[in-house]
VOPAGU-2260 file (C-alpha; in pm, 1 decimal, decimal comma):
REM VOPAGU-2260
SITE   aa  ch    i         X         Y         Z
SITE  MET   A    0   15797,3   15902,5   15178,9
SITE  THR   A    1   16136,2   15839,4   15030,0
SITE  ARG   A    2   16278,8   16102,5   14799,5
SITE  LEU   A    3   16434,6   15992,1   14474,6
SITE  THR   A    4   16804,9   15927,5   14451,8
SITE  ARG   A    5   17026,1   15929,7   14144,2
SITE  ASP   A    6   17029,9   15548,7   14153,0
SITE  ASP   A    7   16647,7   15536,8   14161,6
SITE  VAL   A    8   16629,4   15758,1   13854,1
SITE  LEU   A    9   16897,0   15565,1   13664,3
SITE  ARG   A   10   16719,9   15234,2   13734,8
SITE  ALA   A   11   16393,1   15373,9   13602,8
SITE  VAL   A   12   16516,7   15592,1   13315,7
SITE  ARG   A   13   16830,4   15449,8   13160,7
SITE  ASN   A   14   16865,4   15711,5   12888,6
SITE  ALA   A   15   16847,4   16009,1   13125,2
SITE  ASP   A   16   17130,8   16257,9   13106,1
SITE  ASP   A   17   17268,4   16440,8   13410,0
SITE  VAL   A   18   17046,8   16745,7   13357,3
SITE  THR   A   19   16731,8   16533,1   13335,2
SITE  ILE   A   20   16833,1   16334,2   13642,1
SITE  ALA   A   21   16888,2   16658,7   13832,1
SITE  ARG   A   22   16548,8   16793,6   13719,2
SITE  ILE   A   23   16373,4   16475,9   13833,0
SITE  ILE   A   24   16544,6   16479,0   14173,1
SITE  ALA   A   25   16486,6   16855,7   14212,5
SITE  SER   A   26   16113,1   16802,1   14162,5
SITE  GLY   A   27   16105,6   16660,5   14514,5
SITE  ALA   A   28   15915,3   16357,9   14389,3
SITE  THR   A   29   15908,8   16021,3   14558,5
SITE  VAL   A   30   15974,5   15676,7   14416,8
SITE  THR   A   31   15597,4   15621,7   14414,9
SITE  GLU   A   32   15537,5   15939,0   14214,0
SITE  LEU   A   33   15802,1   15838,9   13958,2
SITE  ALA   A   34   15638,4   15496,7   13922,6
SITE  GLU   A   35   15299,7   15663,7   13872,9
SITE  ALA   A   36   15442,3   15899,9   13610,0
SITE  GLN   A   37   15592,0   15604,6   13424,6
SITE  ALA   A   38   15257,7   15424,4   13437,3
SITE  TRP   A   39   15084,9   15727,0   13285,2
SITE  LEU   A   40   15339,7   15751,6   13006,5
SITE  ALA   A   41   15309,1   15382,8   12925,7
SITE  ASN   A   42   14931,9   15351,7   12962,6
SITE  ASP   A   43   14765,2   15692,8   12961,5
SITE  GLU   A   44   14462,6   15591,1   12755,0
SITE  PRO   A   45   14371,7   15279,8   12959,2
SITE  LEU   A   46   14416,5   15475,0   13283,3
SITE  MET   A   47   14184,2   15750,8   13161,0
SITE  ASN   A   48   13931,9   15491,5   13043,5
SITE  ALA   A   49   13943,0   15334,5   13390,3
SITE  GLY   A   50   13837,3   15670,5   13533,5
SITE  LYS   A   51   14170,9   15761,7   13689,8
SITE  PRO   A   52   14201,2   16138,5   13734,7
SITE  LEU   A   53   14469,0   16315,7   13535,2
SITE  VAL   A   54   14795,8   16350,2   13719,6
SITE  THR   A   55   14881,6   16673,0   13895,0
SITE  GLY   A   56   15158,1   16817,3   14106,6
SITE  ARG   A   57   15496,6   16648,9   14117,3
SITE  THR   A   58   15373,4   16347,6   13922,6
SITE  ARG   A   59   15261,1   16578,7   13641,3
SITE  GLU   A   60   15601,6   16748,4   13647,2
SITE  LEU   A   61   15767,5   16406,7   13612,6
SITE  VAL   A   62   15537,8   16314,4   13322,7
SITE  ASP   A   63   15642,7   16634,9   13148,5
SITE  ILE   A   64   16014,1   16569,4   13209,2
SITE  LEU   A   65   15994,4   16204,1   13105,0
SITE  SER   A   66   15789,9   16282,0   12795,6
SITE  GLU   A   67   16079,9   16496,8   12671,7
SITE  LEU   A   68   16283,2   16174,4   12660,5
SITE  GLU   A   69   16026,3   16000,8   12440,0
SITE  PRO   A   70   16152,1   15950,6   12085,7
SITE  GLY   A   71   15990,4   16159,7   11814,9
SITE  ASP   A   72   15878,5   16018,1   11480,4
SITE  ASP   A   73   16230,6   16053,4   11339,0
SITE  ASP   A   74   16414,5   15935,9   11649,9
SITE  GLU   A   75   16526,4   15589,5   11745,3
SITE  PRO   A   76   16327,4   15429,9   12025,5
SITE  GLY   A   77   16460,7   15534,4   12365,2
SITE  GLU   A   78   16583,7   15288,6   12619,8
SITE  ARG   A   79   16376,0   15302,3   12933,9
SITE  GLY   A   80   16429,2   15072,7   13227,2
SITE  PRO   A   81   16153,9   14868,9   13383,0
SITE  PRO   A   82   15906,4   15059,6   13596,2
SITE  ILE   A   83   16030,9   15094,1   13948,7
SITE  VAL   A   84   15833,8   14940,9   14231,6
SITE  PRO   A   85   15813,3   15149,2   14547,1
SITE  GLN   A   86   15969,9   14976,4   14847,5
SITE  GLU   A   87   15812,8   15141,8   15147,6
């Protein structure tokens, strides 16, 4: 399992500030877990309907961190990079 690097995070989350990047890396998550967290944020309802269990552990921590970057009703849409594809 490959731990996330700053470059991995920046490719996946373009609008992440240094604190958020540090939090994501400090979670100890892998590239695969970041990709899974992004999938949940983008498609949580279809994944639940498909019977996927709710995320837990590091992936859940990433979902929580990434959801803080989501624009609110009054915010401009955030700029998120394409989902990363694990290269293992």
